[in-house]
PyMOL Python script that loads the backbone (N, CA, C, O; Angstrom):
from pymol import cmd

cmd.read_pdbstr("""\
ATOM      1  N   MET A   1     -42.021 -54.383  48.109  1.00  0.00           N
ATOM      2  CA  MET A   1     -41.561 -54.032  49.114  1.00  0.00           C
ATOM      3  C   MET A   1     -41.011 -52.698  48.784  1.00  0.00           C
ATOM      4  O   MET A   1     -40.285 -52.417  47.830  1.00  0.00           O
ATOM      5  N   GLY A   2     -41.640 -51.613  50.075  1.00  0.00           N
ATOM      6  CA  GLY A   2     -41.418 -50.066  50.398  1.00  0.00           C
ATOM      7  C   GLY A   2     -40.491 -49.452  50.258  1.00  0.00           C
ATOM      8  O   GLY A   2     -39.666 -50.180  50.810  1.00  0.00           O
ATOM      9  N   LYS A   3     -39.954 -48.603  49.914  1.00  0.00           N
ATOM     10  CA  LYS A   3     -38.857 -47.343  49.856  1.00  0.00           C
ATOM     11  C   LYS A   3     -39.340 -46.659  50.340  1.00  0.00           C
ATOM     12  O   LYS A   3     -40.520 -46.518  50.019  1.00  0.00           O
ATOM     13  N   LEU A   4     -38.873 -45.912  51.256  1.00  0.00           N
ATOM     14  CA  LEU A   4     -39.733 -45.062  52.105  1.00  0.00           C
ATOM     15  C   LEU A   4     -38.720 -43.828  52.367  1.00  0.00           C
ATOM     16  O   LEU A   4     -39.010 -42.829  53.026  1.00  0.00           O
ATOM     17  N   LEU A   5     -37.544 -44.062  51.766  1.00  0.00           N
ATOM     18  CA  LEU A   5     -36.969 -42.815  52.685  1.00  0.00           C
ATOM     19  C   LEU A   5     -35.047 -42.762  51.629  1.00  0.00           C
ATOM     20  O   LEU A   5     -34.465 -43.796  51.302  1.00  0.00           O
ATOM     21  N   ALA A   6     -34.590 -41.570  51.387  1.00  0.00           N
ATOM     22  CA  ALA A   6     -33.431 -42.184  50.949  1.00  0.00           C
ATOM     23  C   ALA A   6     -32.567 -41.260  51.377  1.00  0.00           C
ATOM     24  O   ALA A   6     -33.056 -40.142  51.220  1.00  0.00           O
ATOM     25  N   GLY A   7     -31.306 -41.226  51.933  1.00  0.00           N
ATOM     26  CA  GLY A   7     -30.281 -40.096  52.470  1.00  0.00           C
ATOM     27  C   GLY A   7     -29.554 -39.789  50.852  1.00  0.00           C
ATOM     28  O   GLY A   7     -30.062 -39.705  49.734  1.00  0.00           O
ATOM     29  N   PRO A   8     -27.863 -39.654  51.444  1.00  0.00           N
ATOM     30  CA  PRO A   8     -27.110 -39.467  49.853  1.00  0.00           C
ATOM     31  C   PRO A   8     -26.946 -40.626  49.416  1.00  0.00           C
ATOM     32  O   PRO A   8     -27.305 -40.992  48.297  1.00  0.00           O
ATOM     33  N   ASN A   9     -26.044 -41.748  50.768  1.00  0.00           N
ATOM     34  CA  ASN A   9     -25.759 -42.878  50.306  1.00  0.00           C
ATOM     35  C   ASN A   9     -26.070 -44.312  51.023  1.00  0.00           C
ATOM     36  O   ASN A   9     -25.446 -45.302  51.405  1.00  0.00           O
ATOM     37  N   TRP A  10     -27.524 -43.784  50.970  1.00  0.00           N
ATOM     38  CA  TRP A  10     -28.513 -45.375  52.058  1.00  0.00           C
ATOM     39  C   TRP A  10     -29.985 -44.742  51.711  1.00  0.00           C
ATOM     40  O   TRP A  10     -30.113 -43.634  51.189  1.00  0.00           O
ATOM     41  N   PHE A  11     -30.694 -45.296  51.944  1.00  0.00           N
ATOM     42  CA  PHE A  11     -31.862 -45.920  52.220  1.00  0.00           C
ATOM     43  C   PHE A  11     -32.675 -47.020  53.296  1.00  0.00           C
ATOM     44  O   PHE A  11     -32.355 -47.998  53.971  1.00  0.00           O
ATOM     45  N   LEU A  12     -33.873 -46.257  53.028  1.00  0.00           N
ATOM     46  CA  LEU A  12     -34.649 -46.986  54.339  1.00  0.00           C
ATOM     47  C   LEU A  12     -35.811 -47.716  53.403  1.00  0.00           C
ATOM     48  O   LEU A  12     -36.377 -47.098  52.501  1.00  0.00           O
ATOM     49  N   GLU A  13     -36.161 -49.395  53.789  1.00  0.00           N
ATOM     50  CA  GLU A  13     -37.340 -49.753  53.080  1.00  0.00           C
ATOM     51  C   GLU A  13     -38.262 -50.465  54.089  1.00  0.00           C
ATOM     52  O   GLU A  13     -37.907 -50.423  55.267  1.00  0.00           O
ATOM     53  N   VAL A  14     -39.161 -50.977  53.843  1.00  0.00           N
ATOM     54  CA  VAL A  14     -39.776 -52.462  54.852  1.00  0.00           C
ATOM     55  C   VAL A  14     -39.886 -53.198  53.273  1.00  0.00           C
ATOM     56  O   VAL A  14     -40.430 -53.046  52.179  1.00  0.00           O
ATOM     57  N   ARG A  15     -38.945 -54.106  54.022  1.00  0.00           N
ATOM     58  CA  ARG A  15     -39.113 -55.750  52.925  1.00  0.00           C
ATOM     59  C   ARG A  15     -40.543 -56.729  53.582  1.00  0.00           C
ATOM     60  O   ARG A  15     -41.130 -56.807  54.661  1.00  0.00           O
ATOM     61  N   ILE A  16     -40.635 -57.258  52.461  1.00  0.00           N
ATOM     62  CA  ILE A  16     -41.817 -58.194  52.747  1.00  0.00           C
ATOM     63  C   ILE A  16     -41.234 -59.641  53.302  1.00  0.00           C
ATOM     64  O   ILE A  16     -40.843 -60.531  52.547  1.00  0.00           O
ATOM     65  N   ARG A  17     -41.242 -59.729  54.733  1.00  0.00           N
ATOM     66  CA  ARG A  17     -41.530 -60.602  55.768  1.00  0.00           C
ATOM     67  C   ARG A  17     -42.038 -61.089  56.740  1.00  0.00           C
ATOM     68  O   ARG A  17     -42.344 -60.305  57.639  1.00  0.00           O
ATOM     69  N   LYS A  18     -42.212 -61.988  56.857  1.00  0.00           N
ATOM     70  CA  LYS A  18     -43.067 -62.540  57.683  1.00  0.00           C
ATOM     71  C   LYS A  18     -42.828 -62.989  59.314  1.00  0.00           C
ATOM     72  O   LYS A  18     -43.266 -63.873  60.050  1.00  0.00           O
ATOM     73  N   HIS A  19     -42.386 -62.463  59.372  1.00  0.00           N
ATOM     74  CA  HIS A  19     -41.717 -62.122  60.972  1.00  0.00           C
ATOM     75  C   HIS A  19     -41.941 -60.838  61.285  1.00  0.00           C
ATOM     76  O   HIS A  19     -42.023 -59.810  60.613  1.00  0.00           O
ATOM     77  N   PHE A  20     -42.056 -61.170  62.833  1.00  0.00           N
ATOM     78  CA  PHE A  20     -41.913 -59.727  63.551  1.00  0.00           C
ATOM     79  C   PHE A  20     -40.597 -59.997  63.943  1.00  0.00           C
ATOM     80  O   PHE A  20     -39.830 -60.929  63.701  1.00  0.00           O
ATOM     81  N   PRO A  21     -40.463 -58.406  64.966  1.00  0.00           N
ATOM     82  CA  PRO A  21     -41.521 -57.571  65.234  1.00  0.00           C
ATOM     83  C   PRO A  21     -41.721 -56.604  63.838  1.00  0.00           C
ATOM     84  O   PRO A  21     -41.507 -56.872  62.656  1.00  0.00           O
ATOM     85  N   CYS A  22     -42.047 -55.800  64.264  1.00  0.00           N
ATOM     86  CA  CYS A  22     -42.231 -54.719  63.084  1.00  0.00           C
ATOM     87  C   CYS A  22     -41.131 -54.228  63.000  1.00  0.00           C
ATOM     88  O   CYS A  22     -40.497 -54.151  64.052  1.00  0.00           O
ATOM     89  N   HIS A  23     -40.484 -53.711  61.718  1.00  0.00           N
ATOM     90  CA  HIS A  23     -39.145 -53.610  61.544  1.00  0.00           C
ATOM     91  C   HIS A  23     -39.287 -52.604  59.865  1.00  0.00           C
ATOM     92  O   HIS A  23     -40.147 -52.491  58.992  1.00  0.00           O
ATOM     93  N   PHE A  24     -37.590 -51.918  60.172  1.00  0.00           N
ATOM     94  CA  PHE A  24     -37.578 -51.492  58.787  1.00  0.00           C
ATOM     95  C   PHE A  24     -36.188 -51.741  58.547  1.00  0.00           C
ATOM     96  O   PHE A  24     -35.402 -52.106  59.420  1.00  0.00           O
ATOM     97  N   HIS A  25     -35.852 -51.502  57.144  1.00  0.00           N
ATOM     98  CA  HIS A  25     -33.919 -51.867  57.083  1.00  0.00           C
ATOM     99  C   HIS A  25     -33.897 -50.414  56.324  1.00  0.00           C
ATOM    100  O   HIS A  25     -34.639 -49.897  55.489  1.00  0.00           O
ATOM    101  N   VAL A  26     -32.284 -49.847  57.231  1.00  0.00           N
ATOM    102  CA  VAL A  26     -31.490 -48.643  56.494  1.00  0.00           C
ATOM    103  C   VAL A  26     -30.663 -49.541  56.226  1.00  0.00           C
ATOM    104  O   VAL A  26     -30.326 -50.419  57.019  1.00  0.00           O
ATOM    105  N   ILE A  27     -30.114 -49.371  54.697  1.00  0.00           N
ATOM    106  CA  ILE A  27     -29.103 -49.905  53.841  1.00  0.00           C
ATOM    107  C   ILE A  27     -27.952 -49.025  53.360  1.00  0.00           C
ATOM    108  O   ILE A  27     -28.074 -47.817  53.154  1.00  0.00           O
ATOM    109  N   GLY A  28     -27.221 -49.477  53.253  1.00  0.00           N
ATOM    110  CA  GLY A  28     -26.050 -48.232  53.163  1.00  0.00           C
ATOM    111  C   GLY A  28     -24.797 -48.867  52.184  1.00  0.00           C
ATOM    112  O   GLY A  28     -24.329 -49.855  52.750  1.00  0.00           O
ATOM    113  N   LYS A  29     -24.475 -48.735  51.566  1.00  0.00           N
ATOM    114  CA  LYS A  29     -23.185 -48.777  50.815  1.00  0.00           C
ATOM    115  C   LYS A  29     -22.367 -50.350  51.518  1.00  0.00           C
ATOM    116  O   LYS A  29     -21.939 -51.398  51.036  1.00  0.00           O
ATOM    117  N   ASP A  30     -22.520 -49.529  53.390  1.00  0.00           N
ATOM    118  CA  ASP A  30     -21.065 -50.814  53.721  1.00  0.00           C
ATOM    119  C   ASP A  30     -21.739 -51.276  55.552  1.00  0.00           C
ATOM    120  O   ASP A  30     -21.214 -51.921  56.460  1.00  0.00           O
ATOM    121  N   PHE A  31     -23.309 -50.460  55.419  1.00  0.00           N
ATOM    122  CA  PHE A  31     -24.117 -51.249  56.403  1.00  0.00           C
ATOM    123  C   PHE A  31     -25.196 -51.320  55.950  1.00  0.00           C
ATOM    124  O   PHE A  31     -25.604 -50.822  54.901  1.00  0.00           O
ATOM    125  N   GLU A  32     -26.140 -52.388  57.237  1.00  0.00           N
ATOM    126  CA  GLU A  32     -27.581 -52.493  57.086  1.00  0.00           C
ATOM    127  C   GLU A  32     -27.577 -52.850  58.088  1.00  0.00           C
ATOM    128  O   GLU A  32     -26.708 -53.519  58.647  1.00  0.00           O
ATOM    129  N   ALA A  33     -28.921 -52.317  58.639  1.00  0.00           N
ATOM    130  CA  ALA A  33     -29.499 -52.499  60.046  1.00  0.00           C
ATOM    131  C   ALA A  33     -31.327 -52.278  59.585  1.00  0.00           C
ATOM    132  O   ALA A  33     -31.926 -51.516  58.827  1.00  0.00           O
ATOM    133  N   GLN A  34     -31.843 -53.714  60.774  1.00  0.00           N
ATOM    134  CA  GLN A  34     -33.111 -53.561  61.250  1.00  0.00           C
ATOM    135  C   GLN A  34     -33.554 -52.833  62.293  1.00  0.00           C
ATOM    136  O   GLN A  34     -33.128 -53.290  63.354  1.00  0.00           O
ATOM    137  N   VAL A  35     -34.386 -51.678  62.446  1.00  0.00           N
ATOM    138  CA  VAL A  35     -34.782 -50.972  63.448  1.00  0.00           C
ATOM    139  C   VAL A  35     -36.727 -51.381  63.538  1.00  0.00           C
ATOM    140  O   VAL A  35     -37.662 -51.387  62.737  1.00  0.00           O
ATOM    141  N   ASP A  36     -36.575 -51.609  64.677  1.00  0.00           N
ATOM    142  CA  ASP A  36     -38.271 -51.553  65.285  1.00  0.00           C
ATOM    143  C   ASP A  36     -38.576 -50.613  65.205  1.00  0.00           C
ATOM    144  O   ASP A  36     -37.849 -49.652  65.454  1.00  0.00           O
ATOM    145  N   VAL A  37     -40.093 -50.514  64.726  1.00  0.00           N
ATOM    146  CA  VAL A  37     -40.982 -49.434  64.232  1.00  0.00           C
ATOM    147  C   VAL A  37     -40.835 -48.873  65.633  1.00  0.00           C
ATOM    148  O   VAL A  37     -40.021 -47.971  65.831  1.00  0.00           O
ATOM    149  N   GLU A  38     -41.681 -49.428  66.747  1.00  0.00           N
ATOM    150  CA  GLU A  38     -42.712 -49.076  67.625  1.00  0.00           C
ATOM    151  C   GLU A  38     -41.266 -48.820  68.730  1.00  0.00           C
ATOM    152  O   GLU A  38     -41.865 -48.317  69.681  1.00  0.00           O
ATOM    153  N   THR A  39     -40.338 -48.846  69.003  1.00  0.00           N
ATOM    154  CA  THR A  39     -38.729 -48.812  69.439  1.00  0.00           C
ATOM    155  C   THR A  39     -38.496 -47.497  69.459  1.00  0.00           C
ATOM    156  O   THR A  39     -38.675 -46.553  70.228  1.00  0.00           O
ATOM    157  N   LEU A  40     -37.665 -47.865  67.508  1.00  0.00           N
ATOM    158  CA  LEU A  40     -37.412 -47.189  67.171  1.00  0.00           C
ATOM    159  C   LEU A  40     -35.403 -47.859  67.179  1.00  0.00           C
ATOM    160  O   LEU A  40     -34.500 -47.468  66.439  1.00  0.00           O
ATOM    161  N   GLU A  41     -35.330 -48.928  68.301  1.00  0.00           N
ATOM    162  CA  GLU A  41     -33.982 -49.176  68.536  1.00  0.00           C
ATOM    163  C   GLU A  41     -33.962 -50.584  67.000  1.00  0.00           C
ATOM    164  O   GLU A  41     -34.734 -51.315  66.378  1.00  0.00           O
ATOM    165  N   ILE A  42     -31.997 -50.081  67.107  1.00  0.00           N
ATOM    166  CA  ILE A  42     -31.272 -51.330  66.212  1.00  0.00           C
ATOM    167  C   ILE A  42     -31.190 -52.567  66.879  1.00  0.00           C
ATOM    168  O   ILE A  42     -30.750 -52.769  68.011  1.00  0.00           O
ATOM    169  N   ILE A  43     -31.789 -53.617  65.839  1.00  0.00           N
ATOM    170  CA  ILE A  43     -32.345 -54.840  66.788  1.00  0.00           C
ATOM    171  C   ILE A  43     -31.452 -55.849  66.250  1.00  0.00           C
ATOM    172  O   ILE A  43     -31.059 -56.828  66.884  1.00  0.00           O
ATOM    173  N   VAL A  44     -30.983 -55.412  64.392  1.00  0.00           N
ATOM    174  CA  VAL A  44     -30.061 -56.250  63.845  1.00  0.00           C
ATOM    175  C   VAL A  44     -29.038 -55.039  63.138  1.00  0.00           C
ATOM    176  O   VAL A  44     -29.637 -54.195  62.471  1.00  0.00           O
ATOM    177  N   GLY A  45     -27.662 -54.915  63.233  1.00  0.00           N
ATOM    178  CA  GLY A  45     -26.399 -55.234  62.610  1.00  0.00           C
ATOM    179  C   GLY A  45     -26.036 -53.809  63.245  1.00  0.00           C
ATOM    180  O   GLY A  45     -26.017 -53.757  64.474  1.00  0.00           O
ATOM    181  N   ASP A  46     -25.646 -52.246  62.267  1.00  0.00           N
ATOM    182  CA  ASP A  46     -25.160 -50.783  62.367  1.00  0.00           C
ATOM    183  C   ASP A  46     -26.045 -49.922  61.918  1.00  0.00           C
ATOM    184  O   ASP A  46     -27.110 -50.271  61.409  1.00  0.00           O
ATOM    185  N   MET A  47     -25.730 -48.895  62.048  1.00  0.00           N
ATOM    186  CA  MET A  47     -25.261 -47.963  60.798  1.00  0.00           C
ATOM    187  C   MET A  47     -24.483 -46.649  61.450  1.00  0.00           C
ATOM    188  O   MET A  47     -24.191 -46.426  62.625  1.00  0.00           O
ATOM    189  N   PRO A  48     -24.342 -46.160  60.705  1.00  0.00           N
ATOM    190  CA  PRO A  48     -23.452 -44.579  61.265  1.00  0.00           C
ATOM    191  C   PRO A  48     -24.062 -43.725  62.265  1.00  0.00           C
ATOM    192  O   PRO A  48     -25.254 -44.032  62.265  1.00  0.00           O
ATOM    193  N   ARG A  49     -23.880 -42.913  63.021  1.00  0.00           N
ATOM    194  CA  ARG A  49     -24.247 -42.178  63.987  1.00  0.00           C
ATOM    195  C   ARG A  49     -25.655 -41.326  63.842  1.00  0.00           C
ATOM    196  O   ARG A  49     -26.761 -41.129  64.345  1.00  0.00           O
ATOM    197  N   ALA A  50     -24.527 -40.880  62.486  1.00  0.00           N
ATOM    198  CA  ALA A  50     -25.418 -39.541  61.479  1.00  0.00           C
ATOM    199  C   ALA A  50     -25.974 -39.707  60.549  1.00  0.00           C
ATOM    200  O   ALA A  50     -26.314 -38.780  59.814  1.00  0.00           O
ATOM    201  N   VAL A  51     -26.311 -41.371  60.238  1.00  0.00           N
ATOM    202  CA  VAL A  51     -27.315 -41.752  59.377  1.00  0.00           C
ATOM    203  C   VAL A  51     -29.026 -41.801  60.515  1.00  0.00           C
ATOM    204  O   VAL A  51     -30.206 -41.458  60.446  1.00  0.00           O
ATOM    205  N   GLU A  52     -27.734 -42.698  61.773  1.00  0.00           N
ATOM    206  CA  GLU A  52     -29.447 -43.042  62.738  1.00  0.00           C
ATOM    207  C   GLU A  52     -29.694 -41.704  63.021  1.00  0.00           C
ATOM    208  O   GLU A  52     -30.865 -41.442  62.744  1.00  0.00           O
ATOM    209  N   LYS A  53     -28.878 -40.419  63.605  1.00  0.00           N
ATOM    210  CA  LYS A  53     -29.849 -39.376  63.491  1.00  0.00           C
ATOM    211  C   LYS A  53     -30.989 -39.012  62.516  1.00  0.00           C
ATOM    212  O   LYS A  53     -32.091 -38.790  63.017  1.00  0.00           O
ATOM    213  N   ASP A  54     -30.858 -38.934  61.296  1.00  0.00           N
ATOM    214  CA  ASP A  54     -31.564 -38.843  60.329  1.00  0.00           C
ATOM    215  C   ASP A  54     -32.742 -39.624  60.139  1.00  0.00           C
ATOM    216  O   ASP A  54     -33.923 -39.280  60.092  1.00  0.00           O
ATOM    217  N   VAL A  55     -32.229 -40.674  60.044  1.00  0.00           N
ATOM    218  CA  VAL A  55     -33.306 -41.914  60.245  1.00  0.00           C
ATOM    219  C   VAL A  55     -34.699 -41.731  61.528  1.00  0.00           C
ATOM    220  O   VAL A  55     -35.915 -41.656  61.351  1.00  0.00           O
ATOM    221  N   ARG A  56     -33.814 -41.706  62.898  1.00  0.00           N
ATOM    222  CA  ARG A  56     -34.582 -41.324  63.820  1.00  0.00           C
ATOM    223  C   ARG A  56     -35.698 -40.360  63.748  1.00  0.00           C
ATOM    224  O   ARG A  56     -36.909 -40.568  63.831  1.00  0.00           O
ATOM    225  N   ALA A  57     -35.023 -39.230  63.571  1.00  0.00           N
ATOM    226  CA  ALA A  57     -36.376 -38.267  63.513  1.00  0.00           C
ATOM    227  C   ALA A  57     -36.952 -37.696  62.486  1.00  0.00           C
ATOM    228  O   ALA A  57     -37.270 -36.510  62.394  1.00  0.00           O
ATOM    229  N   TRP A  58     -37.109 -38.647  61.602  1.00  0.00           N
ATOM    230  CA  TRP A  58     -37.777 -38.804  60.453  1.00  0.00           C
ATOM    231  C   TRP A  58     -38.743 -39.875  60.739  1.00  0.00           C
ATOM    232  O   TRP A  58     -39.892 -39.716  60.326  1.00  0.00           O
ATOM    233  N   ALA A  59     -38.469 -40.848  61.329  1.00  0.00           N
ATOM    234  CA  ALA A  59     -39.124 -42.074  61.624  1.00  0.00           C
ATOM    235  C   ALA A  59     -40.262 -41.978  63.070  1.00  0.00           C
ATOM    236  O   ALA A  59     -41.309 -42.621  63.135  1.00  0.00           O
ATOM    237  N   GLU A  60     -39.706 -40.930  64.255  1.00  0.00           N
ATOM    238  CA  GLU A  60     -40.550 -40.795  64.769  1.00  0.00           C
ATOM    239  C   GLU A  60     -41.455 -39.911  64.393  1.00  0.00           C
ATOM    240  O   GLU A  60     -42.186 -39.534  65.308  1.00  0.00           O
ATOM    241  N   LYS A  61     -41.713 -39.306  63.013  1.00  0.00           N
ATOM    242  CA  LYS A  61     -43.055 -38.617  62.797  1.00  0.00           C
ATOM    243  C   LYS A  61     -44.143 -38.981  61.804  1.00  0.00           C
ATOM    244  O   LYS A  61     -45.170 -38.404  61.446  1.00  0.00           O
ATOM    245  N   ASN A  62     -43.258 -40.765  61.300  1.00  0.00           N
ATOM    246  CA  ASN A  62     -44.015 -40.820  60.669  1.00  0.00           C
ATOM    247  C   ASN A  62     -43.852 -42.863  60.675  1.00  0.00           C
ATOM    248  O   ASN A  62     -43.415 -43.708  59.894  1.00  0.00           O
ATOM    249  N   ARG A  63     -44.321 -42.860  61.669  1.00  0.00           N
ATOM    250  CA  ARG A  63     -44.559 -44.063  62.044  1.00  0.00           C
ATOM    251  C   ARG A  63     -45.953 -45.049  61.856  1.00  0.00           C
ATOM    252  O   ARG A  63     -46.127 -46.267  61.839  1.00  0.00           O
ATOM    253  N   GLN A  64     -46.748 -43.986  61.739  1.00  0.00           N
ATOM    254  CA  GLN A  64     -47.691 -44.521  60.880  1.00  0.00           C
ATOM    255  C   GLN A  64     -47.916 -45.105  59.253  1.00  0.00           C
ATOM    256  O   GLN A  64     -48.631 -46.011  58.823  1.00  0.00           O
ATOM    257  N   THR A  65     -46.907 -44.093  58.520  1.00  0.00           N
ATOM    258  CA  THR A  65     -46.405 -44.534  57.157  1.00  0.00           C
ATOM    259  C   THR A  65     -45.536 -45.647  57.384  1.00  0.00           C
ATOM    260  O   THR A  65     -45.654 -46.481  56.486  1.00  0.00           O
ATOM    261  N   MET A  66     -44.767 -45.936  58.200  1.00  0.00           N
ATOM    262  CA  MET A  66     -44.053 -47.457  58.518  1.00  0.00           C
ATOM    263  C   MET A  66     -44.797 -48.450  58.668  1.00  0.00           C
ATOM    264  O   MET A  66     -44.385 -49.440  58.062  1.00  0.00           O
ATOM    265  N   VAL A  67     -45.899 -48.618  59.331  1.00  0.00           N
ATOM    266  CA  VAL A  67     -47.055 -49.749  60.240  1.00  0.00           C
ATOM    267  C   VAL A  67     -47.442 -49.508  58.907  1.00  0.00           C
ATOM    268  O   VAL A  67     -46.790 -50.530  58.690  1.00  0.00           O
ATOM    269  N   ALA A  68     -47.928 -49.109  57.618  1.00  0.00           N
ATOM    270  CA  ALA A  68     -48.966 -49.168  56.583  1.00  0.00           C
ATOM    271  C   ALA A  68     -48.556 -49.730  56.150  1.00  0.00           C
ATOM    272  O   ALA A  68     -49.103 -50.829  56.057  1.00  0.00           O
ATOM    273  N   GLU A  69     -47.242 -49.537  55.485  1.00  0.00           N
ATOM    274  CA  GLU A  69     -46.044 -50.103  54.668  1.00  0.00           C
ATOM    275  C   GLU A  69     -45.908 -51.728  54.525  1.00  0.00           C
ATOM    276  O   GLU A  69     -45.879 -52.550  53.610  1.00  0.00           O
ATOM    277  N   TRP A  70     -45.824 -51.715  56.297  1.00  0.00           N
ATOM    278  CA  TRP A  70     -45.882 -53.133  56.874  1.00  0.00           C
ATOM    279  C   TRP A  70     -46.729 -53.692  56.893  1.00  0.00           C
ATOM    280  O   TRP A  70     -46.533 -54.885  56.663  1.00  0.00           O
ATOM    281  N   ASN A  71     -48.160 -53.283  57.155  1.00  0.00           N
ATOM    282  CA  ASN A  71     -49.417 -53.948  56.514  1.00  0.00           C
ATOM    283  C   ASN A  71     -49.782 -54.240  54.790  1.00  0.00           C
ATOM    284  O   ASN A  71     -50.422 -55.036  54.104  1.00  0.00           O
ATOM    285  N   ARG A  72     -48.988 -53.132  54.644  1.00  0.00           N
ATOM    286  CA  ARG A  72     -49.313 -53.712  52.887  1.00  0.00           C
ATOM    287  C   ARG A  72     -48.580 -54.370  52.308  1.00  0.00           C
ATOM    288  O   ARG A  72     -49.020 -54.611  51.184  1.00  0.00           O
ATOM    289  N   CYS A  73     -47.624 -54.816  52.504  1.00  0.00           N
ATOM    290  CA  CYS A  73     -46.478 -55.265  52.693  1.00  0.00           C
ATOM    291  C   CYS A  73     -46.412 -56.901  53.084  1.00  0.00           C
ATOM    292  O   CYS A  73     -45.595 -57.660  52.563  1.00  0.00           O
ATOM    293  N   ASN A  74     -47.239 -57.252  53.919  1.00  0.00           N
ATOM    294  CA  ASN A  74     -47.303 -58.528  55.174  1.00  0.00           C
ATOM    295  C   ASN A  74     -49.104 -58.305  54.982  1.00  0.00           C
ATOM    296  O   ASN A  74     -49.803 -57.570  55.679  1.00  0.00           O
ATOM    297  N   PRO A  75     -49.328 -58.729  54.419  1.00  0.00           N
ATOM    298  CA  PRO A  75     -51.198 -58.829  54.414  1.00  0.00           C
ATOM    299  C   PRO A  75     -51.626 -59.784  55.860  1.00  0.00           C
ATOM    300  O   PRO A  75     -52.543 -59.706  56.677  1.00  0.00           O
ATOM    301  N   ALA A  76     -50.787 -60.434  55.733  1.00  0.00           N
ATOM    302  CA  ALA A  76     -50.659 -61.998  56.337  1.00  0.00           C
ATOM    303  C   ALA A  76     -50.502 -61.884  57.922  1.00  0.00           C
ATOM    304  O   ALA A  76     -51.038 -62.681  58.693  1.00  0.00           O
ATOM    305  N   HIS A  77     -49.394 -60.379  58.488  1.00  0.00           N
ATOM    306  CA  HIS A  77     -48.979 -60.132  59.501  1.00  0.00           C
ATOM    307  C   HIS A  77     -49.233 -59.018  59.817  1.00  0.00           C
ATOM    308  O   HIS A  77     -48.272 -58.293  60.078  1.00  0.00           O
ATOM    309  N   GLN A  78     -50.359 -58.559  59.897  1.00  0.00           N
ATOM    310  CA  GLN A  78     -51.169 -57.150  59.951  1.00  0.00           C
ATOM    311  C   GLN A  78     -50.460 -56.458  61.323  1.00  0.00           C
ATOM    312  O   GLN A  78     -50.292 -57.267  62.235  1.00  0.00           O
ATOM    313  N   TYR A  79     -49.954 -54.861  61.636  1.00  0.00           N
ATOM    314  CA  TYR A  79     -49.389 -55.141  62.657  1.00  0.00           C
ATOM    315  C   TYR A  79     -50.350 -53.371  63.402  1.00  0.00           C
ATOM    316  O   TYR A  79     -51.307 -52.854  62.827  1.00  0.00           O
ATOM    317  N   THR A  80     -49.761 -52.865  64.626  1.00  0.00           N
ATOM    318  CA  THR A  80     -50.551 -52.184  64.947  1.00  0.00           C
ATOM    319  C   THR A  80     -50.347 -51.644  66.078  1.00  0.00           C
ATOM    320  O   THR A  80     -50.457 -52.108  67.213  1.00  0.00           O
ATOM    321  N   LEU A  81     -49.812 -49.882  65.436  1.00  0.00           N
ATOM    322  CA  LEU A  81     -48.757 -49.830  67.068  1.00  0.00           C
ATOM    323  C   LEU A  81     -49.375 -49.805  68.402  1.00  0.00           C
ATOM    324  O   LEU A  81     -50.547 -49.440  68.308  1.00  0.00           O
ATOM    325  N   ARG A  82     -48.912 -50.135  69.968  1.00  0.00           N
ATOM    326  CA  ARG A  82     -49.606 -50.167  71.175  1.00  0.00           C
ATOM    327  C   ARG A  82     -49.575 -49.128  71.709  1.00  0.00           C
ATOM    328  O   ARG A  82     -50.180 -49.078  72.780  1.00  0.00           O
ATOM    329  N   ALA A  83     -48.913 -47.918  71.248  1.00  0.00           N
ATOM    330  CA  ALA A  83     -50.211 -46.209  71.281  1.00  0.00           C
ATOM    331  C   ALA A  83     -50.844 -46.319  71.012  1.00  0.00           C
ATOM    332  O   ALA A  83     -51.629 -45.824  71.821  1.00  0.00           O
ATOM    333  N   GLN A  84     -51.362 -46.720  70.229  1.00  0.00           N
ATOM    334  CA  GLN A  84     -53.348 -46.632  69.338  1.00  0.00           C
ATOM    335  C   GLN A  84     -53.744 -47.634  70.320  1.00  0.00           C
ATOM    336  O   GLN A  84     -54.798 -47.521  70.947  1.00  0.00           O
ATOM    337  N   GLU A  85     -52.922 -48.631  70.482  1.00  0.00           N
ATOM    338  CA  GLU A  85     -53.768 -49.727  71.007  1.00  0.00           C
ATOM    339  C   GLU A  85     -53.964 -49.566  72.402  1.00  0.00           C
ATOM    340  O   GLU A  85     -54.595 -50.421  73.024  1.00  0.00           O
ATOM    341  N   ASP A  86     -53.513 -48.605  72.940  1.00  0.00           N
ATOM    342  CA  ASP A  86     -53.807 -48.091  74.304  1.00  0.00           C
ATOM    343  C   ASP A  86     -54.753 -47.065  74.165  1.00  0.00           C
ATOM    344  O   ASP A  86     -55.799 -47.342  74.751  1.00  0.00           O
ATOM    345  N   SER A  87     -54.759 -46.004  73.611  1.00  0.00           N
ATOM    346  CA  SER A  87     -54.790 -44.575  73.022  1.00  0.00           C
ATOM    347  C   SER A  87     -57.206 -45.551  73.021  1.00  0.00           C
ATOM    348  O   SER A  87     -58.232 -45.051  73.482  1.00  0.00           O
ATOM    349  N   ASN A  88     -57.069 -46.420  72.554  1.00  0.00           N
ATOM    350  CA  ASN A  88     -58.769 -47.050  71.830  1.00  0.00           C
ATOM    351  C   ASN A  88     -59.334 -47.984  73.374  1.00  0.00           C
ATOM    352  O   ASN A  88     -60.325 -48.715  73.386  1.00  0.00           O
ATOM    353  N   ASP A  89     -58.386 -47.710  74.624  1.00  0.00           N
ATOM    354  CA  ASP A  89     -58.917 -48.804  75.470  1.00  0.00           C
ATOM    355  C   ASP A  89     -59.780 -47.548  76.718  1.00  0.00           C
ATOM    356  O   ASP A  89     -60.411 -47.975  77.686  1.00  0.00           O
TER     357      ASP A  89
END
""", "prot")
cmd.dss("prot")
cmd.show_as("cartoon", "prot")
cmd.util.cbc("prot")
cmd.orient("prot")
């Protein structure tokens, strides 16, 4: 499991799971959310708007880091960003 970012009362991590979509978890004292790496949309749960703003700003700049961590944690379920696939055409 890879913890990639921490705020004052929350943290962001990629977990060892064998299911898609490629996503990360944002966990706080009173909330938990799963966020799709590709779209940065919340797919399960919720989080405070201020946390979502901080997470989204960081995630927009660090998608490759999250995908690398996903691939490290889930070697049998490797993921490539669609934008990266499109640029290879």
